[in-house]
C-alpha positions as semicolon CSV with decimal commas, in nm:
position;residue;x (nm);y (nm);z (nm)
1;M;0,077;-2,073;-1,414
2;A;-0,211;-2,036;-1,241
3;E;-0,462;-1,731;-1,192
4;L;-0,492;-1,593;-0,861
5;E;-0,726;-1,305;-0,755
6;F;-0,601;-1,012;-0,513
7;R;-0,864;-1,112;-0,264
8;K;-0,806;-1,472;-0,285
9;A;-0,418;-1,405;-0,208
10;I;-0,495;-1,205;0,097
11;W;-0,714;-1,510;0,204
12;Q;-0,427;-1,745;0,132
13;A;-0,177;-1,541;0,312
14;L;-0,398;-1,540;0,641
15;D;-0,496;-1,904;0,629
16;E;-0,146;-2,039;0,580
17;E;0,002;-1,817;0,852
18;L;-0,292;-1,916;1,092
19;A;-0,205;-2,282;1,001
20;R;0,185;-2,221;1,071
21;D;0,182;-2,035;1,381
22;E;-0,068;-2,092;1,671
23;N;0,001;-1,752;1,801
24;V;-0,141;-1,587;1,494
25;I;-0,501;-1,456;1,541
26;F;-0,744;-1,270;1,341
27;F;-1,023;-1,047;1,446
28;G;-1,243;-0,747;1,346
29;E;-1,577;-0,630;1,258
30;D;-1,774;-0,884;1,037
31;V;-1,461;-1,080;0,921
32;A;-1,545;-1,407;1,071
33;K;-1,910;-1,529;1,017
34;A;-2,006;-1,285;0,741
35;G;-1,638;-1,317;0,571
36;G;-1,580;-0,947;0,546
37;V;-1,734;-0,670;0,379
38;F;-1,536;-0,727;0,068
39;Q;-1,552;-1,093;0,094
40;V;-1,181;-1,151;0,155
41;T;-1,202;-1,369;0,462
42;P;-1,508;-1,618;0,419
43;G;-1,442;-1,951;0,606
44;L;-1,137;-1,886;0,803
45;R;-1,351;-1,919;1,127
46;D;-1,466;-2,253;1,023
47;R;-1,107;-2,356;0,919
48;H;-0,921;-2,216;1,244
49;G;-1,181;-2,210;1,506
50;E;-1,366;-1,908;1,664
51;D;-1,091;-1,880;1,952
52;R;-0,859;-1,762;1,670
53;V;-1,079;-1,604;1,417
54;F;-1,381;-1,405;1,562
55;D;-1,585;-1,090;1,525
56;T;-1,563;-0,800;1,752
57;P;-1,794;-0,498;1,835
58;I;-1,761;-0,187;1,619
59;S;-1,494;0,004;1,823
60;E;-1,157;0,069;1,609
61;L;-0,985;0,183;1,920
62;A;-1,107;-0,108;2,103
63;L;-0,962;-0,363;1,819
64;S;-0,599;-0,138;1,825
65;T;-0,596;-0,175;2,210
66;A;-0,667;-0,540;2,216
67;A;-0,433;-0,620;1,941
68;F;-0,149;-0,395;2,117
69;G;-0,228;-0,601;2,445
70;S;-0,206;-0,935;2,279
71;A;0,096;-0,859;2,079
72;V;0,332;-0,765;2,358
73;C;0,179;-1,084;2,549
74;G;0,321;-1,310;2,315
75;L;0,049;-1,344;2,019
76;R;0,085;-1,223;1,676
77;P;-0,278;-1,036;1,610
78;V;-0,397;-0,947;1,270
79;F;-0,691;-0,722;1,277
80;E;-0,907;-0,548;1,001
81;I;-1,038;-0,187;0,998
82;M;-1,296;-0,199;0,766
83;F;-1,210;0,132;0,596
84;A;-0,904;0,303;0,645
85;D;-1,063;0,615;0,726
86;F;-1,141;0,499;1,054
87;F;-0,782;0,471;1,141
88;A;-0,834;0,824;1,314
89;L;-1,045;0,635;1,605
90;A;-0,745;0,394;1,655
91;M;-0,474;0,651;1,650
92;D;-0,366;0,650;2,022
93;S;-0,304;0,295;2,054
94;L;-0,121;0,280;1,734
95;V;0,069;0,587;1,747
96;N;0,149;0,616;2,123
97;Q;0,169;0,254;2,234
98;A;0,221;-0,001;1,950
99;A;0,468;0,243;1,764
100;K;0,670;0,322;2,046
101;Y;0,655;0,019;2,299
102;W;0,971;-0,143;2,161
103;Y;1,158;0,161;2,201
104;L;1,017;0,245;2,556
105;S;1,090;-0,118;2,682
106;N;1,450;-0,081;2,557
107;G;1,420;-0,352;2,281
108;Q;1,278;-0,639;2,521
109;A;0,913;-0,630;2,389
110;P;0,845;-0,625;2,024
111;V;0,492;-0,546;1,884
112;P;0,415;-0,801;1,620
113;L;0,083;-0,695;1,494
114;V;-0,098;-0,617;1,158
115;V;-0,363;-0,412;1,062
116;R;-0,540;-0,486;0,727
117;S;-0,766;-0,204;0,603
118;A;-0,913;-0,119;0,267
119;V;-0,815;0,220;0,107
120;G;-0,881;0,424;-0,203
121;G;-1,119;0,586;-0,425
122;G;-1,290;0,489;-0,761
123;G;-1,555;0,301;-0,591
124;R;-1,819;0,561;-0,542
125;F;-1,776;0,530;-0,148
126;G;-1,744;0,912;-0,094
127;A;-1,517;1,146;0,110
128;I;-1,499;0,932;0,435
129;H;-1,461;0,592;0,280
130;S;-1,211;0,645;-0,011
131;Q;-0,901;0,792;0,182
132;V;-0,552;0,641;0,145
133;P;-0,408;0,768;0,512
134;A;-0,054;0,671;0,453
135;P;0,048;1,010;0,537
136;W;-0,111;1,024;0,854
137;F;0,136;0,782;0,992
138;Q;0,442;0,859;0,748
139;A;0,612;1,048;1,035
140;I;0,566;0,788;1,314
141;P;0,888;0,602;1,392
142;G;0,827;0,243;1,463
143;L;0,545;0,194;1,218
144;K;0,559;0,001;0,873
145;I;0,354;0,050;0,577
146;V;0,256;-0,179;0,309
147;A;0,084;-0,091;-0,007
148;P;0,071;-0,409;-0,259
149;A;-0,020;-0,366;-0,612
150;T;-0,074;-0,745;-0,743
151;P;-0,203;-1,052;-0,585
152;A;0,148;-1,244;-0,573
153;H;0,293;-0,924;-0,385
154;A;-0,007;-0,910;-0,185
155;K;0,016;-1,260;-0,061
156;G;0,395;-1,231;0,001
157;L;0,376;-0,909;0,168
158;L;0,124;-1,003;0,402
159;K;0,296;-1,321;0,511
160;A;0,612;-1,122;0,587
161;S;0,414;-0,860;0,765
162;I;0,257;-1,103;1,001
163;R;0,599;-1,267;1,071
164;D;0,780;-0,911;1,120
165;N;0,811;-0,783;1,471
166;N;0,684;-0,448;1,428
167;P;0,351;-0,309;1,382
168;V;0,232;-0,315;1,026
169;L;-0,023;-0,119;0,870
170;F;-0,120;-0,315;0,550
171;F;-0,328;-0,121;0,292
172;E;-0,569;-0,297;0,029
173;H;-0,688;-0,063;-0,225
174;K;-1,029;-0,182;-0,270
175;R;-1,014;-0,141;-0,655
176;L;-0,769;-0,399;-0,674
177;Y;-0,972;-0,703;-0,500
178;S;-1,116;-0,821;-0,805
179;L;-0,782;-0,809;-0,992
180;S;-0,647;-1,146;-1,103
181;A;-0,284;-1,213;-1,238
182;E;-0,099;-1,533;-1,341
183;V;0,114;-1,637;-1,056
184;D;0,443;-1,833;-1,097
185;G;0,482;-2,152;-0,884
186;S;0,834;-2,013;-0,834
187;E;0,715;-1,697;-0,677
188;P;0,897;-1,660;-0,315
189;E;0,687;-1,722;-0,041
190;L;0,783;-1,398;0,132
191;V;0,815;-1,050;-0,027
192;P;1,033;-0,845;0,205
193;L;0,913;-0,523;0,345
194;G;1,119;-0,206;0,252
195;S;1,182;-0,351;-0,119
196;A;1,051;-0,205;-0,440
197;E;1,035;-0,360;-0,772
198;T;1,090;-0,232;-1,121
199;V;0,807;-0,367;-1,308
200;R;0,895;-0,203;-1,641
201;E;1,208;-0,102;-1,777
202;G;1,282;0,233;-1,949
203;S;1,518;0,501;-2,050
204;D;1,349;0,841;-2,044
205;L;1,143;0,905;-1,709
206;T;1,121;0,686;-1,411
207;I;0,748;0,651;-1,274
208;A;0,730;0,561;-0,890
209;T;0,408;0,450;-0,738
210;A;0,209;0,206;-0,539
211;M;-0,117;0,019;-0,543
212;K;-0,340;0,097;-0,812
213;G;-0,098;0,358;-0,912
214;V;0,128;0,082;-1,053
215;H;-0,143;-0,033;-1,308
216;D;-0,231;0,334;-1,414
217;S;0,129;0,404;-1,468
218;L;0,160;0,079;-1,679
219;A;-0,105;0,176;-1,907
220;A;0,043;0,524;-1,928
221;A;0,375;0,403;-2,028
222;A;0,226;0,179;-2,271
223;E;0,054;0,499;-2,415
224;L;0,361;0,725;-2,380
225;A;0,573;0,480;-2,556
226;T;0,379;0,541;-2,904
227;L;0,478;0,930;-2,849
228;G;0,862;0,804;-2,826
229;I;0,887;0,834;-2,431
230;D;1,030;0,534;-2,269
231;C;0,899;0,495;-1,903
232;E;1,038;0,290;-1,620
233;V;0,787;0,191;-1,357
234;I;0,861;0,119;-1,003
235;D;0,663;-0,048;-0,761
236;L;0,747;0,096;-0,422
237;R;0,537;-0,185;-0,251
238;T;0,617;-0,039;0,104
239;L;0,568;0,322;0,167
240;R;0,757;0,296;0,534
241;P;1,046;0,236;0,471
242;L;1,067;0,366;0,138
243;D;1,308;0,173;-0,084
244;I;1,475;0,511;-0,217
245;D;1,793;0,317;-0,335
246;A;1,590;0,162;-0,604
247;V;1,423;0,477;-0,717
248;A;1,761;0,647;-0,702
249;A;1,923;0,383;-0,940
250;S;1,660;0,427;-1,175
251;V;1,671;0,806;-1,168
252;E;2,039;0,752;-1,232
253;K;1,971;0,623;-1,563
254;T;1,656;0,828;-1,685
255;G;1,750;1,151;-1,533
256;R;1,374;1,227;-1,452
257;L;1,114;1,131;-1,204
258;L;0,755;1,152;-1,165
259;V;0,587;1,021;-0,854
260;V;0,230;0,931;-0,876
261;E;0,028;0,934;-0,541
262;E;-0,372;0,872;-0,485
263;G;-0,415;1,159;-0,218
264;P;-0,346;1,503;-0,132
265;R;-0,048;1,653;-0,261
266;T;0,033;1,878;0,055
267;G;0,192;1,636;0,313
268;G;0,187;1,321;0,097
269;W;0,412;1,056;0,071
270;A;0,503;1,147;-0,266
271;G;0,672;1,480;-0,141
272;E;0,910;1,258;0,075
273;V;1,019;1,054;-0,228
274;V;1,067;1,385;-0,439
275;A;1,281;1,533;-0,171
276;S;1,489;1,224;-0,098
277;I;1,567;1,195;-0,469
278;S;1,637;1,553;-0,493
279;E;1,895;1,517;-0,203
280;R;2,054;1,214;-0,340
281;C;2,062;1,275;-0,687
282;L;2,117;1,672;-0,722
283;G;2,330;1,753;-1,023
284;R;2,228;1,421;-1,216
285;L;1,849;1,511;-1,202
286;D;1,706;1,683;-1,495
287;D;1,345;1,689;-1,358
288;C;1,139;1,581;-1,069
289;W;0,793;1,616;-0,968
290;R;0,448;1,465;-0,840
291;L;0,123;1,409;-0,944
292;A;-0,149;1,382;-0,661
293;T;-0,487;1,486;-0,610
294;D;-0,586;1,862;-0,507
295;D;-0,622;1,935;-0,131
296;L;-0,997;1,859;-0,139
297;P;-1,189;1,581;-0,013
298;L;-1,278;1,317;-0,261
299;P;-1,613;1,397;-0,449
300;Y;-1,877;1,117;-0,461
301;S;-2,007;1,218;-0,804
302;P;-1,879;0,951;-1,058
303;P;-1,761;1,182;-1,335
304;L;-1,601;1,421;-1,053
305;E;-1,452;1,124;-0,857
306;D;-1,301;0,978;-1,210
307;A;-1,163;1,337;-1,304
308;F;-1,030;1,408;-0,955
309;L;-0,800;1,079;-0,926
310;P;-0,465;1,059;-1,070
311;G;-0,536;0,780;-1,309
312;T;-0,391;0,678;-1,647
313;E;-0,519;0,981;-1,876
314;A;-0,356;1,243;-1,606
315;I;-0,058;1,059;-1,582
316;V;-0,001;1,069;-1,952
317;R;-0,133;1,444;-1,972
318;A;0,123;1,536;-1,670
319;V;0,393;1,408;-1,876
320;R;0,311;1,543;-2,189
321;E;0,286;1,896;-2,024
322;R;0,592;1,855;-1,869
323;G;0,884;2,081;-2,027
324;G;1,193;1,865;-2,128
325;V;1,014;1,526;-2,125
326;M;0,870;1,512;-2,483
327;P;1,112;1,414;-2,746
328;E;1,194;1,646;-3,015
329;G;0,927;1,674;-3,300
330;A;0,653;1,506;-3,063
331;A;0,290;1,649;-3,053
C-alpha cells in the first residue's frame, strides 16, 4: 500500500495519458511553466514538450473554443479553468458547441475534451472563487460532470474522462488537493463514469454526496453511530450521469435518504437525486430530504463561511433534528 496525494493523483493521470496517446494535449493559464496555481501540474511541460503542454492567455472562452476546435479535428484536449466560477465565461462554447456537436453531426464527430477546474468553499477565497457550478450544466444533454472524492478515484476518473468521447467537466475540490490516502496496487486503472460507490455500509439512513461531502458524511456517520444511527454513505463520483440505481438500491434497504450538496438549495443537483428517488421508491420510502447551503453568495469571513457550508456538524444536526430518524430513547 502506498500513500497518494490528491494533487499527485491528478498529475499522474495527466502524465500517463499524455504518454499513452500522442493526441492528448494539455493547456491553460499558468499550468505549464508555473505548474498551476494549486501546484497540480509542475514538470509536465518538461516531460512532454511545449507543443503538448503549454500556457495560454487569460481568456476562458478562448480556451474552451480552442479545445472544441481541436477535439473535433482529432485531438483529445484537456484544459484547465483555474477557478470553476469562471465557467460562466466559457458557456457558449461548452453549452452550444461542444455539448451538441455530436448530435448535430448525426453521430459523425465526437468531442473528446476535458475541462479540469478547482471548485468549492472552505478556503477563504470569497464568493466568486468558491462555487461548485455543477447545477449550471446539469440540464445540458451531452455533457458529463465528474466529482471525485479520493486520490484513487481522482486518478481513475480523470483517465476515464480523457478517454471518453464526450465533453467532460472534471471538478476538483480545492480542499482535497492536500488529502493523502493509501492506494492499493490492485486499484483499477479506470473508474467508470456514471458509477457510484458505497463507502460505508449502514441500515438506518442513506447519505448520498460527492467530493468533500463524502469525507464530511463519513465523519458524521461515525458520530451518529454513537447515537445508534447506522448510516450508509454513497460517493456519487459523477453528477452527470447520476447513478440513481446505486442510490435506490441503498434506499430499498434503509428506507431513508439524505442528499448532501455544497451549493445553493434551489436548483441544485441534490434536488434531482431526491426527485428521482421519490419517483423510484415511492411507497418504500419513509423519509427523503436534502442538506445544501442557503440561497446566498458564499461569505468570505472564516466563521461565517464555516457556518454556511454543510460540513460534519451540519450533517449530524440535520439528522438529529429530522423526525423519524432518531432511534427510540435517543437524546
